[in-house]
N, CA, C and O atoms as a DFTB+ gen file, in Angstrom:
652 C
 N C O
     1  1      37.928    -109.063     -63.284
     2  2      38.614    -108.757     -62.058
     3  2      39.281    -107.386     -62.133
     4  3      39.592    -106.796     -61.098
     5  1      39.503    -106.874     -63.340
     6  2      40.153    -105.579     -63.494
     7  2      39.382    -104.448     -62.852
     8  3      39.979    -103.546     -62.264
     9  1      38.059    -104.482     -62.955
    10  2      37.245    -103.439     -62.336
    11  2      37.351    -103.460     -60.823
    12  3      37.368    -102.410     -60.181
    13  1      37.423    -104.646     -60.257
    14  2      37.571    -104.762     -58.803
    15  2      38.915    -104.194     -58.362
    16  3      38.990    -103.475     -57.365
    17  1      39.962    -104.509     -59.091
    18  2      41.288    -103.986     -58.758
    19  2      41.322    -102.470     -58.938
    20  3      41.922    -101.769     -58.124
    21  1      40.691    -101.957     -59.983
    22  2      40.639    -100.505     -60.208
    23  2      39.929     -99.806     -59.052
    24  3      40.359     -98.735     -58.623
    25  1      38.855    -100.393     -58.546
    26  2      38.134     -99.799     -57.407
    27  2      39.027     -99.758     -56.174
    28  3      39.033     -98.764     -55.448
    29  1      39.771    -100.813     -55.932
    30  2      40.680    -100.860     -54.791
    31  2      41.743     -99.771     -54.914
    32  3      42.014     -99.052     -53.953
    33  1      42.339     -99.652     -56.087
    34  2      43.377     -98.642     -56.296
    35  2      42.820     -97.226     -56.176
    36  3      43.477     -96.346     -55.619
    37  1      41.619     -97.002     -56.692
    38  2      41.001     -95.673     -56.583
    39  2      40.737     -95.318     -55.124
    40  3      40.907     -94.167     -54.723
    41  1      40.329     -96.284     -54.343
    42  2      40.067     -96.037     -52.922
    43  2      41.357     -95.756     -52.158
    44  3      41.352     -95.006     -51.182
    45  1      42.441     -96.345     -52.593
    46  2      43.726     -96.165     -51.921
    47  2      44.444     -94.887     -52.342
    48  3      45.429     -94.496     -51.716
    49  1      43.964     -94.239     -53.386
    50  2      44.600     -93.025     -53.885
    51  2      44.512     -91.925     -52.838
    52  3      43.427     -91.615     -52.347
    53  1      45.646     -91.340     -52.499
    54  2      45.667     -90.317     -51.453
    55  2      45.677     -88.898     -52.000
    56  3      45.267     -87.969     -51.304
    57  1      46.128     -88.717     -53.207
    58  2      46.190     -87.387     -53.823
    59  2      44.969     -87.175     -54.702
    60  3      44.595     -88.056     -55.476
    61  1      44.351     -86.014     -54.585
    62  2      43.153     -85.718     -55.378
    63  2      43.448     -85.740     -56.873
    64  3      42.550     -85.990     -57.677
    65  1      44.698     -85.482     -57.252
    66  2      45.042     -85.446     -58.669
    67  2      45.548     -86.784     -59.201
    68  3      45.836     -86.898     -60.392
    69  1      45.660     -87.788     -58.349
    70  2      46.133     -89.100     -58.806
    71  2      45.214     -89.693     -59.867
    72  3      45.671     -90.205     -60.889
    73  1      43.937     -89.616     -59.612
    74  2      42.942     -90.215     -60.510
    75  2      41.870     -89.164     -60.780
    76  3      41.212     -88.684     -59.857
    77  1      41.706     -88.818     -62.035
    78  2      40.707     -87.797     -62.405
    79  2      39.295     -88.378     -62.430
    80  3      38.331     -87.716     -62.046
    81  1      39.191     -89.624     -62.888
    82  2      37.896     -90.297     -62.937
    83  2      38.147     -91.800     -63.001
    84  3      39.272     -92.259     -63.197
    85  1      37.077     -92.535     -62.833
    86  2      37.178     -93.990     -62.790
    87  2      36.101     -94.592     -63.679
    88  3      34.960     -94.132     -63.694
    89  1      36.484     -95.629     -64.420
    90  2      35.526     -96.391     -65.218
    91  2      35.626     -97.841     -64.768
    92  3      36.696     -98.446     -64.828
    93  1      34.515     -98.388     -64.323
    94  2      34.444     -99.785     -63.900
    95  2      33.615    -100.546     -64.926
    96  3      32.416    -100.308     -65.068
    97  1      34.260    -101.457     -65.636
    98  2      33.597    -102.208     -66.697
    99  2      33.284    -103.604     -66.180
   100  3      34.184    -104.424     -65.997
   101  1      32.003    -103.869     -65.947
   102  2      31.543    -105.162     -65.421
   103  2      32.430    -105.634     -64.275
   104  3      32.977    -106.735     -64.327
   105  1      32.577    -104.803     -63.234
   106  2      33.491    -105.163     -62.145
   107  2      32.987    -106.368     -61.356
   108  3      31.816    -106.448     -60.986
   109  1      33.893    -107.291     -61.113
   110  2      33.553    -108.496     -60.361
   111  2      33.591    -108.159     -58.882
   112  3      34.660    -108.145     -58.271
   113  1      32.432    -107.887     -58.306
   114  2      32.347    -107.424     -56.927
   115  2      31.636    -108.400     -55.998
   116  3      31.573    -108.170     -54.790
   117  1      31.112    -109.464     -56.539
   118  2      30.447    -110.477     -55.724
   119  2      30.320    -111.740     -56.556
   120  3      30.422    -111.699     -57.782
   121  1      30.102    -112.839     -55.900
   122  2      29.905    -114.092     -56.628
   123  2      28.653    -114.795     -56.120
   124  3      28.229    -114.587     -54.983
   125  1      28.071    -115.626     -56.969
   126  2      26.878    -116.372     -56.548
   127  2      27.182    -117.216     -55.308
   128  3      28.334    -117.555     -55.039
   129  1      26.144    -117.543     -54.572
   130  2      26.285    -118.295     -53.319
   131  2      27.044    -119.599     -53.536
   132  3      27.918    -119.938     -52.738
   133  1      26.734    -120.324     -54.582
   134  2      27.413    -121.608     -54.809
   135  2      28.919    -121.409     -55.022
   136  3      29.728    -122.204     -54.543
   137  1      29.282    -120.356     -55.733
   138  2      30.708    -120.074     -55.951
   139  2      31.374    -119.640     -54.647
   140  3      32.529    -119.983     -54.397
   141  1      30.652    -118.888     -53.817
   142  2      31.206    -118.484     -52.512
   143  2      31.473    -119.708     -51.637
   144  3      32.510    -119.797     -50.980
   145  1      30.538    -120.639     -51.636
   146  2      30.723    -121.864     -50.844
   147  2      31.909    -122.659     -51.383
   148  3      32.735    -123.158     -50.619
   149  1      31.981    -122.770     -52.706
   150  2      33.112    -123.496     -53.311
   151  2      34.430    -122.823     -52.992
   152  3      35.420    -123.502     -52.720
   153  1      34.461    -121.484     -53.020
   154  2      35.718    -120.786     -52.726
   155  2      36.123    -120.958     -51.264
   156  3      37.305    -121.110     -50.957
   157  1      35.147    -120.935     -50.371
   158  2      35.439    -121.082     -48.944
   159  2      35.918    -122.483     -48.595
   160  3      36.631    -122.668     -47.609
   161  1      35.537    -123.458     -49.386
   162  2      35.909    -124.844     -49.106
   163  2      36.965    -125.369     -50.080
   164  3      37.169    -126.578     -50.189
   165  1      37.627    -124.464     -50.780
   166  2      38.602    -124.870     -51.794
   167  2      39.687    -125.785     -51.230
   168  3      40.196    -126.657     -51.934
   169  1      40.036    -125.589     -49.977
   170  2      41.092    -126.383     -49.355
   171  2      40.691    -127.858     -49.221
   172  3      41.549    -128.730     -49.089
   173  1      39.385    -128.125     -49.256
   174  2      38.901    -129.509     -49.161
   175  2      38.951    -130.182     -50.533
   176  3      39.454    -131.298     -50.660
   177  1      38.440    -129.517     -51.539
   178  2      38.273    -130.149     -52.849
   179  2      39.286    -129.704     -53.898
   180  3      39.444    -130.366     -54.924
   181  1      39.966    -128.600     -53.654
   182  2      40.821    -128.000     -54.677
   183  2      41.898    -128.889     -55.256
   184  3      42.021    -129.003     -56.475
   185  1      42.674    -129.515     -54.402
   186  2      43.772    -130.356     -54.902
   187  2      43.258    -131.571     -55.659
   188  3      43.808    -131.944     -56.695
   189  1      42.209    -132.185     -55.141
   190  2      41.662    -133.371     -55.808
   191  2      41.043    -133.011     -57.153
   192  3      41.140    -133.777     -58.112
   193  1      40.409    -131.848     -57.220
   194  2      39.753    -131.433     -58.470
   195  2      40.748    -130.916     -59.499
   196  3      40.512    -131.018     -60.703
   197  1      41.865    -130.359     -59.023
   198  2      42.865    -129.826     -59.955
   199  2      42.328    -128.625     -60.723
   200  3      41.543    -127.828     -60.208
   201  1      42.764    -128.524     -61.938
   202  2      42.328    -127.424     -62.799
   203  2      40.960    -127.764     -63.369
   204  3      40.761    -128.834     -63.945
   205  1      40.024    -126.846     -63.203
   206  2      38.658    -127.043     -63.688
   207  2      38.436    -126.190     -64.931
   208  3      38.995    -125.101     -65.059
   209  1      37.632    -126.686     -65.822
   210  2      37.294    -125.911     -67.013
   211  2      36.128    -124.986     -66.707
   212  3      35.163    -125.356     -66.039
   213  1      36.252    -123.791     -67.212
   214  2      35.187    -122.798     -67.062
   215  2      34.694    -122.457     -68.457
   216  3      35.413    -121.856     -69.255
   217  1      33.496    -122.837     -68.731
   218  2      32.977    -122.515     -70.056
   219  2      31.588    -121.924     -69.914
   220  3      30.605    -122.631     -69.693
   221  1      31.535    -120.627     -70.046
   222  2      30.264    -119.934     -70.006
   223  2      30.082    -119.236     -71.345
   224  3      30.559    -118.116     -71.527
   225  1      29.405    -119.877     -72.277
   226  2      29.247    -119.260     -73.597
   227  2      28.484    -117.937     -73.546
   228  3      28.512    -117.161     -74.501
   229  1      27.807    -117.684     -72.430
   230  2      27.071    -116.419     -72.325
   231  2      27.971    -115.259     -71.890
   232  3      27.519    -114.115     -71.856
   233  1      29.243    -115.535     -71.555
   234  2      30.145    -114.439     -71.202
   235  2      30.430    -113.563     -72.410
   236  3      30.583    -112.348     -72.285
   237  1      30.501    -114.186     -73.582
   238  2      30.627    -113.453     -74.848
   239  2      29.559    -114.028     -75.763
   240  3      29.627    -115.191     -76.162
   241  1      28.573    -113.203     -76.093
   242  2      27.450    -113.688     -76.895
   243  2      27.760    -113.717     -78.395
   244  3      27.173    -114.509     -79.132
   245  1      28.668    -112.869     -78.843
   246  2      29.062    -112.830     -80.254
   247  2      29.908    -114.078     -80.543
   248  3      31.015    -114.199     -80.018
   249  1      29.401    -115.014     -81.375
   250  2      30.124    -116.277     -81.583
   251  2      31.508    -116.092     -82.207
   252  3      32.425    -116.854     -81.901
   253  1      31.671    -115.108     -83.062
   254  2      32.984    -114.873     -83.676
   255  2      33.995    -114.396     -82.628
   256  3      35.142    -114.845     -82.618
   257  1      33.574    -113.504     -81.763
   258  2      34.459    -113.019     -80.706
   259  2      34.744    -114.115     -79.682
   260  3      35.852    -114.199     -79.152
   261  1      33.756    -114.945     -79.407
   262  2      33.944    -116.036     -78.444
   263  2      35.041    -116.982     -78.921
   264  3      35.838    -117.463     -78.116
   265  1      35.086    -117.251     -80.220
   266  2      36.126    -118.137     -80.774
   267  2      37.520    -117.572     -80.560
   268  3      38.480    -118.321     -80.379
   269  1      37.630    -116.248     -80.582
   270  2      38.941    -115.597     -80.474
   271  2      39.397    -115.390     -79.033
   272  3      40.576    -115.128     -78.798
   273  1      38.499    -115.501     -78.076
   274  2      38.833    -115.191     -76.696
   275  2      39.704    -116.272     -76.082
   276  3      39.358    -117.453     -76.086
   277  1      40.833    -115.846     -75.559
   278  2      41.766    -116.790     -74.949
   279  2      41.907    -116.567     -73.441
   280  3      42.654    -117.285     -72.776
   281  1      41.199    -115.586     -72.905
   282  2      41.412    -115.193     -71.517
   283  2      40.764    -116.077     -70.483
   284  3      41.177    -116.041     -69.324
   285  1      39.793    -116.853     -70.828
   286  2      39.097    -117.665     -69.844
   287  2      39.205    -119.132     -70.220
   288  3      39.637    -119.471     -71.322
   289  1      38.823    -119.975     -69.325
   290  2      38.794    -121.375     -69.675
   291  2      39.219    -122.316     -68.571
   292  3      38.885    -123.500     -68.620
   293  1      39.956    -121.825     -67.559
   294  2      40.409    -122.731     -66.510
   295  2      40.546    -121.986     -65.186
   296  3      40.851    -120.794     -65.154
   297  1      40.317    -122.710     -64.105
   298  2      40.497    -122.150     -62.770
   299  2      40.788    -123.284     -61.797
   300  3      40.518    -124.452     -62.079
   301  1      41.332    -122.924     -60.667
   302  2      41.565    -123.881     -59.573
   303  2      40.734    -123.413     -58.382
   304  3      40.205    -122.301     -58.382
   305  1      40.625    -124.260     -57.384
   306  2      39.916    -123.874     -56.168
   307  2      40.559    -122.669     -55.509
   308  3      39.866    -121.771     -55.032
   309  1      41.878    -122.648     -55.481
   310  2      42.597    -121.526     -54.867
   311  2      42.343    -120.233     -55.640
   312  3      42.173    -119.171     -55.040
   313  1      42.317    -120.321     -56.955
   314  2      42.043    -119.144     -57.776
   315  2      40.646    -118.602     -57.488
   316  3      40.460    -117.389     -57.394
   317  1      39.679    -119.477     -57.349
   318  2      38.317    -119.068     -57.017
   319  2      38.289    -118.366     -55.655
   320  3      37.605    -117.356     -55.487
   321  1      39.015    -118.892     -54.709
   322  2      39.104    -118.283     -53.386
   323  2      39.726    -116.891     -53.459
   324  3      39.224    -115.960     -52.829
   325  1      40.798    -116.737     -54.210
   326  2      41.457    -115.434     -54.345
   327  2      40.549    -114.427     -55.055
   328  3      40.557    -113.242     -54.722
   329  1      39.782    -114.889     -56.014
   330  2      38.817    -114.017     -56.686
   331  2      37.777    -113.529     -55.679
   332  3      37.411    -112.353     -55.687
   333  1      37.304    -114.415     -54.822
   334  2      36.350    -114.018     -53.780
   335  2      36.962    -112.965     -52.857
   336  3      36.302    -111.986     -52.506
   337  1      38.218    -113.164     -52.465
   338  2      38.895    -112.206     -51.580
   339  2      39.024    -110.829     -52.224
   340  3      38.791    -109.812     -51.569
   341  1      39.393    -110.791     -53.502
   342  2      39.526    -109.504     -54.191
   343  2      38.167    -108.836     -54.328
   344  3      38.048    -107.625     -54.146
   345  1      37.143    -109.617     -54.647
   346  2      35.792    -109.049     -54.771
   347  2      35.339    -108.446     -53.445
   348  3      34.759    -107.360     -53.422
   349  1      35.599    -109.136     -52.354
   350  2      35.212    -108.622     -51.031
   351  2      35.978    -107.347     -50.696
   352  3      35.404    -106.394     -50.169
   353  1      37.252    -107.329     -50.998
   354  2      38.063    -106.128     -50.748
   355  2      37.568    -104.962     -51.602
   356  3      37.506    -103.828     -51.127
   357  1      37.223    -105.232     -52.839
   358  2      36.724    -104.179     -53.732
   359  2      35.382    -103.631     -53.251
   360  3      35.152    -102.423     -53.316
   361  1      34.496    -104.500     -52.772
   362  2      33.208    -104.025     -52.237
   363  2      33.436    -103.064     -51.076
   364  3      32.775    -102.029     -50.982
   365  1      34.365    -103.404     -50.198
   366  2      34.680    -102.509     -49.075
   367  2      35.308    -101.208     -49.573
   368  3      35.025    -100.133     -49.044
   369  1      36.149    -101.308     -50.579
   370  2      36.859    -100.133     -51.106
   371  2      35.912     -99.131     -51.751
   372  3      36.182     -97.930     -51.741
   373  1      34.818     -99.607     -52.306
   374  2      33.871     -98.702     -52.977
   375  2      33.424     -97.562     -52.065
   376  3      33.142     -96.463     -52.542
   377  1      33.358     -97.812     -50.769
   378  2      32.930     -96.787     -49.808
   379  2      33.880     -95.594     -49.750
   380  3      33.524     -94.536     -49.230
   381  1      35.098     -95.770     -50.288
   382  2      36.104     -94.708     -50.249
   383  2      36.402     -94.104     -51.620
   384  3      37.323     -93.299     -51.750
   385  1      35.647     -94.477     -52.624
   386  2      35.878     -93.951     -53.974
   387  2      35.064     -92.670     -54.137
   388  3      33.833     -92.690     -54.128
   389  1      35.777     -91.565     -54.286
   390  2      35.104     -90.262     -54.380
   391  2      35.270     -89.596     -55.736
   392  3      34.637     -88.573     -56.001
   393  1      36.107     -90.154     -56.596
   394  2      36.289     -89.545     -57.922
   395  2      35.062     -89.840     -58.782
   396  3      34.355     -90.814     -58.525
   397  1      34.797     -89.013     -59.804
   398  2      33.684     -89.305     -60.711
   399  2      33.824     -90.725     -61.262
   400  3      34.872     -91.102     -61.787
   401  1      32.760     -91.493     -61.132
   402  2      32.832     -92.921     -61.474
   403  2      31.707     -93.335     -62.418
   404  3      30.529     -93.065     -62.182
   405  1      32.117     -94.000     -63.493
   406  2      31.188     -94.604     -64.444
   407  2      31.253     -96.109     -64.246
   408  3      32.332     -96.699     -64.309
   409  1      30.106     -96.734     -64.005
   410  2      30.019     -98.182     -63.872
   411  2      29.182     -98.682     -65.042
   412  3      28.019     -98.305     -65.190
   413  1      29.776     -99.526     -65.865
   414  2      29.076    -100.082     -67.030
   415  2      28.887    -101.573     -66.814
   416  3      29.834    -102.287     -66.483
   417  1      27.667    -102.035     -67.001
   418  2      27.318    -103.423     -66.739
   419  2      26.279    -103.891     -67.744
   420  3      25.471    -103.094     -68.221
   421  1      26.296    -105.157     -68.063
   422  2      25.266    -105.758     -68.897
   423  2      24.265    -106.487     -68.015
   424  3      24.651    -107.210     -67.096
   425  1      22.989    -106.300     -68.293
   426  2      21.968    -107.042     -67.537
   427  2      21.964    -108.522     -67.903
   428  3      21.388    -109.342     -67.189
   429  1      22.618    -108.864     -69.035
   430  2      22.695    -110.257     -69.468
   431  2      23.996    -110.924     -69.027
   432  3      24.317    -112.015     -69.499
   433  1      24.743    -110.290     -68.136
   434  2      26.023    -110.822     -67.654
   435  2      25.774    -112.090     -66.836
   436  3      25.063    -112.040     -65.832
   437  1      26.351    -113.231     -67.249
   438  2      26.135    -114.470     -66.498
   439  2      26.993    -114.584     -65.239
   440  3      26.763    -115.465     -64.410
   441  1      27.973    -113.704     -65.093
   442  2      28.887    -113.781     -63.961
   443  2      28.537    -112.789     -62.855
   444  3      28.802    -113.042     -61.679
   445  1      27.942    -111.661     -63.235
   446  2      27.637    -110.604     -62.271
   447  2      26.180    -110.188     -62.440
   448  3      25.793    -109.661     -63.483
   449  1      25.396    -110.423     -61.434
   450  2      23.970    -110.087     -61.484
   451  2      23.782    -108.568     -61.512
   452  3      24.576    -107.838     -60.920
   453  1      22.744    -108.090     -62.192
   454  2      22.460    -106.649     -62.202
   455  2      22.346    -106.064     -60.792
   456  3      22.725    -104.914     -60.568
   457  1      21.835    -106.834     -59.859
   458  2      21.688    -106.338     -58.481
   459  2      23.045    -106.028     -57.847
   460  3      23.135    -105.142     -56.997
   461  1      24.094    -106.737     -58.243
   462  2      25.436    -106.464     -57.727
   463  2      25.887    -105.080     -58.188
   464  3      26.426    -104.303     -57.399
   465  1      25.666    -104.777     -59.461
   466  2      26.026    -103.463     -60.000
   467  2      25.210    -102.366     -59.330
   468  3      25.738    -101.299     -59.016
   469  1      23.941    -102.620     -59.112
   470  2      23.084    -101.616     -58.468
   471  2      23.518    -101.351     -57.034
   472  3      23.538    -100.200     -56.597
   473  1      23.866    -102.404     -56.294
   474  2      24.354    -102.220     -54.922
   475  2      25.689    -101.477     -54.905
   476  3      25.916    -100.602     -54.069
   477  1      26.559    -101.836     -55.835
   478  2      27.865    -101.161     -55.916
   479  2      27.673     -99.679     -56.213
   480  3      28.320     -98.827     -55.603
   481  1      26.796     -99.381     -57.134
   482  2      26.525     -97.991     -57.497
   483  2      25.984     -97.218     -56.291
   484  3      26.396     -96.085     -56.042
   485  1      25.079     -97.820     -55.559
   486  2      24.505     -97.170     -54.378
   487  2      25.555     -96.946     -53.294
   488  3      25.460     -95.987     -52.529
   489  1      26.547     -97.815     -53.223
   490  2      27.602     -97.718     -52.216
   491  2      28.568     -96.569     -52.501
   492  3      29.117     -95.974     -51.574
   493  1      28.774     -96.260     -53.773
   494  2      29.746     -95.222     -54.154
   495  2      29.369     -93.865     -53.578
   496  3      28.256     -93.390     -53.807
   497  1      30.279     -93.229     -52.832
   498  2      29.984     -91.899     -52.293
   499  2      30.301     -90.764     -53.273
   500  3      30.047     -89.600     -52.964
   501  1      30.841     -91.080     -54.427
   502  2      31.203     -90.053     -55.406
   503  2      29.994     -89.161     -55.687
   504  3      28.877     -89.649     -55.858
   505  1      30.228     -87.859     -55.732
   506  2      29.123     -86.936     -56.008
   507  2      28.702     -87.008     -57.466
   508  3      27.552     -86.726     -57.806
   509  1      29.639     -87.388     -58.325
   510  2      29.301     -87.583     -59.733
   511  2      29.539     -89.046     -60.070
   512  3      30.668     -89.536     -60.034
   513  1      28.460     -89.726     -60.397
   514  2      28.551     -91.140     -60.747
   515  2      27.437     -91.480     -61.715
   516  3      26.402     -90.816     -61.763
   517  1      27.676     -92.542     -62.492
   518  2      26.680     -92.963     -63.480
   519  2      26.733     -94.477     -63.619
   520  3      27.807     -95.070     -63.714
   521  1      25.553     -95.092     -63.629
   522  2      25.420     -96.518     -63.907
   523  2      24.833     -96.639     -65.300
   524  3      23.726     -96.172     -65.566
   525  1      25.584     -97.268     -66.181
   526  2      25.152     -97.409     -67.572
   527  2      24.980     -98.892     -67.894
   528  3      25.848     -99.709     -67.584
   529  1      23.866     -99.227     -68.511
   530  2      23.595    -100.615     -68.871
   531  2      23.977    -100.851     -70.325
   532  3      23.389    -100.266     -71.235
   533  1      24.969    -101.714     -70.536
   534  2      25.384    -102.105     -71.883
   535  2      24.340    -103.067     -72.429
   536  3      23.775    -103.874     -71.691
   537  1      24.096    -102.973     -73.704
   538  2      23.074    -103.829     -74.309
   539  2      23.681    -104.740     -75.361
   540  3      24.534    -104.326     -76.145
   541  1      23.231    -105.976     -75.366
   542  2      23.620    -106.916     -76.402
   543  2      24.728    -107.880     -76.024
   544  3      24.913    -108.899     -76.689
   545  1      25.472    -107.572     -74.963
   546  2      26.611    -108.406     -74.611
   547  2      26.422    -109.153     -73.314
   548  3      25.450    -108.942     -72.589
   549  1      27.373    -110.037     -73.028
   550  2      27.379    -110.814     -71.790
   551  2      28.256    -110.143     -70.753
   552  3      27.994    -109.006     -70.362
   553  1      29.309    -110.842     -70.298
   554  2      30.195    -110.288     -69.276
   555  2      31.325    -109.457     -69.891
   556  3      31.660    -108.390     -69.377
   557  1      31.897    -109.932     -70.962
   558  2      33.054    -109.255     -71.546
   559  2      32.542    -108.272     -72.602
   560  3      32.647    -108.513     -73.804
   561  1      31.993    -107.174     -72.122
   562  2      31.269    -106.226     -72.972
   563  2      32.175    -105.395     -73.875
   564  3      31.683    -104.684     -74.751
   565  1      33.473    -105.471     -73.679
   566  2      34.386    -104.717     -74.544
   567  2      34.670    -105.426     -75.857
   568  3      35.255    -104.824     -76.758
   569  1      34.275    -106.686     -75.994
   570  2      34.458    -107.401     -77.255
   571  2      33.136    -107.933     -77.809
   572  3      33.108    -108.502     -78.900
   573  1      32.074    -107.758     -77.088
   574  2      30.792    -108.383     -77.432
   575  2      29.901    -107.447     -78.243
   576  3      30.270    -106.315     -78.556
   577  1      28.730    -107.953     -78.568
   578  2      27.734    -107.120     -79.237
   579  2      27.529    -105.854     -78.413
   580  3      27.483    -105.916     -77.184
   581  1      27.408    -104.721     -79.072
   582  2      27.178    -103.456     -78.380
   583  2      28.442    -102.781     -77.884
   584  3      28.369    -101.768     -77.187
   585  1      29.601    -103.326     -78.231
   586  2      30.859    -102.765     -77.723
   587  2      31.101    -101.330     -78.179
   588  3      31.742    -100.564     -77.460
   589  1      30.605    -100.946     -79.354
   590  2      30.810     -99.578     -79.844
   591  2      30.177     -98.566     -78.890
   592  3      30.767     -97.526     -78.597
   593  1      28.977     -98.876     -78.409
   594  2      28.324     -97.982     -77.454
   595  2      29.108     -97.924     -76.142
   596  3      29.217     -96.864     -75.525
   597  1      29.647     -99.059     -75.725
   598  2      30.473     -99.108     -74.515
   599  2      31.691     -98.206     -74.695
   600  3      32.017     -97.414     -73.810
   601  1      32.367     -98.326     -75.846
   602  2      33.550     -97.503     -76.108
   603  2      33.188     -96.023     -76.133
   604  3      33.916     -95.196     -75.584
   605  1      32.069     -95.684     -76.764
   606  2      31.637     -94.281     -76.818
   607  2      31.367     -93.734     -75.417
   608  3      31.746     -92.607     -75.098
   609  1      30.719     -94.530     -74.601
   610  2      30.401     -94.118     -73.234
   611  2      31.681     -93.883     -72.424
   612  3      31.804     -92.882     -71.718
   613  1      32.617     -94.806     -72.533
   614  2      33.885     -94.684     -71.814
   615  2      34.668     -93.470     -72.295
   616  3      35.164     -92.685     -71.487
   617  1      34.776     -93.319     -73.600
   618  2      35.520     -92.192     -74.168
   619  2      34.917     -90.873     -73.721
   620  3      35.643     -89.963     -73.323
   621  1      33.590     -90.760     -73.783
   622  2      32.921     -89.542     -73.352
   623  2      33.183     -89.224     -71.888
   624  3      33.400     -88.067     -71.527
   625  1      33.163     -90.253     -71.044
   626  2      33.389     -90.057     -69.610
   627  2      34.821     -89.572     -69.345
   628  3      35.038     -88.633     -68.580
   629  1      35.783     -90.223     -69.983
   630  2      37.178     -89.846     -69.771
   631  2      37.465     -88.441     -70.294
   632  3      38.124     -87.650     -69.620
   633  1      36.981     -88.134     -71.475
   634  2      37.194     -86.803     -72.054
   635  2      36.559     -85.729     -71.161
   636  3      37.156     -84.677     -70.933
   637  1      35.370     -85.993     -70.668
   638  2      34.672     -85.030     -69.802
   639  2      35.456     -84.737     -68.531
   640  3      35.384     -83.626     -68.006
   641  1      36.197     -85.706     -68.033
   642  2      36.861     -85.542     -66.746
   643  2      38.378     -85.364     -66.827
   644  3      39.051     -85.333     -65.797
   645  1      38.910     -85.250     -68.015
   646  2      40.363     -85.009     -68.072
   647  2      40.667     -83.558     -67.753
   648  3      39.866     -82.670     -68.045
   649  1      41.820     -83.318     -67.158
   650  2      42.141     -81.938     -66.749
   651  2      42.366     -81.009     -67.943
   652  3      42.643     -79.824     -67.758
């Protein structure tokens, strides 16, 4: 969700010097149809279902890193709905992002389809932009296999665009 929030903030930036460049790491910008339906109907099933467990072992493919990850594991219907709202707002915001933007995504991401990243990239009006495909990892590419290449790509982008 951090990438979606970063896109929203970048679009809202009014000063050209506020943000020198933007890096979106596996930004959550859309959800599968079934999740969209569940989020839209959360008011029907949410309270009865309570807290649901979320276990996608493909989000982190490195088994050692997966054991250490504490950030995921539970959601409510309302939380799913709010995630959908932020993703929709971020998709709209992309049309106003003009700073140099690097979008990094894994084609093996179980949460965000490659087509979502491709559509987001096409939407960006930034004159300088790059879509980079991370290899070896799932959704949380900053802790997964191939993270060193992700870090190198991010560092290079930021260094290139710092004042």
